[in-house]
N, C-alpha and C positions, 0 to 999 in steps of 0.2 A: 263420461260426457262425450269423449272422443268416439266411443263405441256407438252411441246414438247417432252421431253425425254420420258415421260410416253406414249405419243401418239406413238412415234416410237417404244417403247417397245411393244405396242399393235400391231402395224403393224407387228412387228416381232412376237409378241405373236400371237403379234399378233398371232399366230400361234396357239387354241382350238379344235383341230381336234379330233374327235372321232376316230382317226386313231390308237388308241392303240391296235386295234385287227388285225394288219397286221404283217407279219413275218419280222424278221431282215434280212438284206442282208447277206446271207451265200452262199458259193459255192454250186452249184447245177448242175445236168446234164441236157443235152438236152435243153438248153436255159431257164430252169425254173427260174433261178435267174433274167434274163432280163425281163421275163414275170411278175414276182412278183414285180420287181422294177417299171415297167411301170404301173402296177395296183395300186401300192402305190402312185405313182406320180399323177395318175388320181384322186384317192380318196382325196388326200391332196388338189389338185387344186380345185376340186368340193366343198370340205368342206370349204375352206377359201374364195372362191369367194362369196361375199355378206355376209360375217361373220362380226359381230360386237363384239368387245371386250368391255365389260362393267365391270368396277371394281374400284380398288383403287390403289394408289401408295404412297410410303413413300419417304422421303428425309433423308439420313443419317445425323446425327448430329443436327437435328432440335429439339428445345425444345418441339414444338407442336407434340405430338405423335399420333394425329388423322390423319389417312390416308386421302389423297385427292382423290376426284372422278376423274375417267378418262373414256373416251369412244373413241374407234377407229373403223373405218370402213374400211374393205378391200374390195374394189369394184371388184378387179380381182386378181386372182393368176394363173400364168401359168408356167409350167415346161419349163426350158431352156435346150439347148443341153448339157451343161456342167453338169457332175454328181453332184447331190445334190443341184443344183442352180435353184431358182425360182424367177420370177418377181412378186413382190407384189405391187399392186397399192393401196396406202392407202390415205385416206383423212386426212390431217393434219391441225388442227386449232391451231395457235400459234401467239399471238399478233395480228397483222393485216394480217397475212398470213392465208388464208383459201383456200387450193388447194389440188388436188390429185397429189401425187408424186410417180412415179414408182421407186422401189428399187430392185436391184438384190441381193438376200440374200440366203445364204445356209440354208437349212433345213436339219439338221443332225438327226440321230436317236441314242438314248440310248436304245438298244434292239429294241423294237417296239414303243417307245415313241418319237414323233417328238419334236425337239428343234429348234426354230427359232434363228438364230445366226447373230448378227451384230458385226463386228470387225472393230472398228475405222472407221466407215462410216462417211465421211464428206459431209454435206449438205450445199451448198452455202448459206451464210447469217444466218445459224442457229447453226453451230458448228459441233463437232465430237461426234458420238454416238457409244456406244457398248451396247450389251444386250444379254441375254440368256433367252429365253421364252419357257418354257416347256408346252406342251399341253397334257391334259389327261382328258378323259371322260367329255367333255363339259366345262372344266375349263382351265385356264392358270395361271402360276405363274413364277416368275423369278426375275432377277436383271437387272438394267439399269445403264448406266453411260453416262453423258453429260459433256464433258470436265472434270472438276475436281469435279463435283457434281454427286452423285449416290444414289441409293436406291433399294427398292423392289417394285414389282407390282404383282397383283393377281386379279382374277375375273372370270366371266362366259363368255362363247362364245355363242352368239345367232345368228340365221340366220334371215335375214330380209325377 
């Protein structure tokens, strides 16, 4: 169960975008804001499509302090019509489940740093997940929550 949470974290983290060099959404004249927003959405979509999150995750309250290995692959990321909303199709391996699952997730920005955001996302047969995954300079880090269990995650983002 913890592995699935980490995997979702990845999908959300999934989020590793070398997108830290785009401008923040600020009011601008002559459609510049829309143009910058479209450009950022295209960069994020291109960066995350085919990205693999490879790293570690922890479980709060566990005596074993050694982080567990995780790996997630985002096969596709596409911008949706709603502001800040993206469809990430991620491969999830959990127990006997091994499938690609599309998830419509907000990618918000702290300045110019993308943060993949899950807010109580319910996945049938798997539970409810929340996460915040920050992406910066080819790395990701964040927190995850699966029902009442949670922890931290971190690693590198590599393109396949």
